[in-house]
C-alpha positions in Angstrom: 199.9 -38.7 -42.2 197.2 -37.6 -44.4 198.8 -38.6 -47.7 199.4 -42.0 -46.1 195.7 -42.6 -45.2 194.7 -41.2 -48.8 196.6 -43.6 -50.6 195.9 -46.6 -48.3 192.1 -45.8 -48.8 192.6 -45.3 -52.5 194.3 -48.8 -52.7 191.4 -50.3 -51.0 189.1 -48.7 -53.8 191.4 -49.6 -56.6 191.4 -53.3 -55.4 187.6 -53.4 -55.4 187.5 -51.6 -58.8 190.1 -54.1 -60.2 188.3 -57.1 -58.8 184.9 -56.3 -60.1 186.1 -54.9 -63.8 189.1 -57.1 -64.2 190.9 -54.1 -66.1 193.6 -52.0 -64.8 192.7 -49.4 -62.0 194.7 -46.5 -61.2 194.8 -43.4 -58.8 196.4 -40.4 -59.7 197.4 -37.2 -58.2 198.1 -33.7 -59.8 201.9 -33.1 -59.9 204.0 -30.6 -61.3 203.7 -31.6 -64.8 199.9 -32.9 -64.5 197.9 -36.0 -63.7 200.5 -38.4 -62.1 200.1 -42.3 -61.5 200.2 -43.1 -57.6 198.8 -46.4 -57.6 198.0 -49.0 -60.0 196.4 -52.6 -60.3 197.3 -54.3 -63.5 194.6 -55.7 -65.8 193.9 -59.3 -65.7 193.6 -59.4 -69.5 196.2 -58.4 -72.1 196.2 -54.8 -72.6 199.3 -52.8 -73.7 199.4 -49.6 -71.6 203.0 -48.7 -71.1 202.5 -46.6 -67.7 203.8 -47.3 -64.2 204.1 -45.3 -61.1 205.1 -41.8 -61.7 204.1 -41.6 -65.3 202.4 -38.5 -66.4 199.4 -38.5 -68.4 198.2 -35.9 -70.9 195.9 -33.2 -69.6 194.3 -32.9 -73.0 193.9 -36.5 -74.2 193.5 -38.6 -70.9 190.4 -39.2 -69.0 192.1 -38.3 -65.8 193.8 -35.2 -67.1 190.3 -33.9 -68.1 189.0 -34.8 -64.9 191.6 -32.5 -63.2 190.9 -29.9 -65.8 187.3 -29.9 -64.8 187.7 -29.7 -61.1 191.2 -27.7 -60.6 191.0 -24.0 -60.7 191.5 -23.2 -64.4 194.7 -21.2 -63.9 196.5 -24.2 -62.5 195.8 -26.4 -65.6 195.6 -23.6 -68.5 199.4 -23.5 -68.9 199.6 -27.4 -69.3 196.7 -27.5 -71.6 198.1 -24.4 -73.8 201.6 -26.3 -73.9 200.1 -29.4 -75.3 198.4 -27.7 -77.9 201.5 -25.7 -78.9 203.4 -28.9 -79.2 201.0 -29.8 -82.1 198.8 -32.7 -80.3 195.8 -33.1 -82.2 193.3 -34.4 -79.3 189.9 -36.1 -80.0 186.9 -36.8 -78.1 185.4 -40.1 -78.9 187.2 -40.0 -82.3 186.2 -36.4 -83.1 189.1 -33.9 -83.6 189.1 -31.1 -80.7 190.6 -27.5 -80.8 191.1 -25.8 -77.8 187.8 -24.0 -77.6 186.2 -27.3 -78.2 188.3 -28.9 -75.3 187.6 -26.1 -72.9 183.5 -27.0 -73.8 184.3 -30.7 -73.2 185.9 -29.8 -69.7 182.4 -27.7 -69.0 180.5 -31.1 -69.9 182.9 -33.0 -67.8 182.5 -30.9 -64.6 178.7 -31.5 -65.2 178.9 -35.0 -65.8 181.3 -35.6 -63.0 183.4 -38.0 -64.7 185.6 -38.4 -68.0 185.7 -41.1 -70.6 188.0 -41.6 -73.4 187.8 -44.0 -76.5 191.3 -44.3 -77.8 191.7 -40.4 -77.5 195.2 -41.0 -75.4 196.2 -44.5 -76.7 194.6 -46.2 -80.0 192.4 -49.2 -78.7 192.4 -48.3 -75.1 189.3 -46.9 -73.4 189.1 -45.2 -70.1 186.7 -43.7 -67.5 187.9 -41.3 -64.5 186.1 -39.8 -61.5 187.3 -37.2 -59.1 188.0 -38.0 -55.6 187.5 -34.7 -53.2 189.0 -33.8 -49.7 187.3 -32.3 -46.6 187.2 -29.1 -48.2 185.8 -30.0 -51.5 189.0 -29.9 -53.3 189.8 -32.5 -55.9 192.9 -34.5 -54.5 192.9 -37.5 -56.6 191.4 -39.0 -59.9 190.3 -42.9 -59.8 190.5 -44.4 -63.5 189.7 -47.8 -64.9 191.0 -48.5 -68.4 191.2 -51.4 -70.6 191.3 -52.6 -74.4 188.7 -51.2 -76.7 185.4 -53.3 -76.3 186.5 -55.1 -73.0 185.5 -52.1 -70.9 181.9 -50.4 -70.9 182.2 -46.6 -71.2 178.7 -46.2 -72.0 177.2 -43.1 -69.9 175.6 -44.4 -66.9 177.1 -47.9 -67.8 178.4 -50.3 -65.3 181.8 -48.8 -65.1 180.5 -45.3 -64.6 178.5 -46.5 -61.7 181.2 -48.6 -60.1 183.8 -45.3 -60.4 181.2 -43.0 -59.3 180.4 -45.1 -56.3 184.2 -45.9 -55.6 184.8 -42.0 -55.8 182.1 -41.0 -53.6 182.9 -43.4 -51.0 186.7 -42.4 -50.8 185.9 -38.8 -50.9 183.5 -39.6 -47.7 186.5 -41.7 -46.1 188.4 -38.3 -46.5 186.0 -36.1 -44.8 184.2 -34.7 -48.2 180.6 -33.3 -46.8 179.1 -33.9 -50.1 178.2 -32.2 -53.4 177.0 -29.0 -52.2 180.4 -27.9 -51.4 181.0 -27.6 -55.0 178.4 -25.3 -55.9 
């Protein structure tokens, strides 16, 4: 039943994000292979992103994967991160190359900022911003993400999308019983 409420509430949040931004909005959970799309509202604008419900996104290169890496225990995400680097993936952050140490430094910054952004880091020409959703125990259970074509989505720090996502994630977390940020300290 809890999962049903989580997804129903998340669907409401995605509808609001989608309506305000006009971009693709998605909810992802941490699955066996990483950040997995469970809900999605398609962009009203043409953007080529070949994902669907059940698609797994990169932990190293996607905004949602980076949010999970920031808020899940490191021993849970580290094997997937190591595997991606071992495959020769050459991740970037806002166009700059990242090695494994740079990735973990970025994850610390992501944790402090409370969200992640990518500018073509996963897919060329596609920008995204993602924020965590917490449960009543203060554990990350989901990530809300908005993505769109480069230039169509405001990914500036403290920009419109940041504010919308932070608000939507905070409201959804509260609906799921999260008492507030002091639980994370």
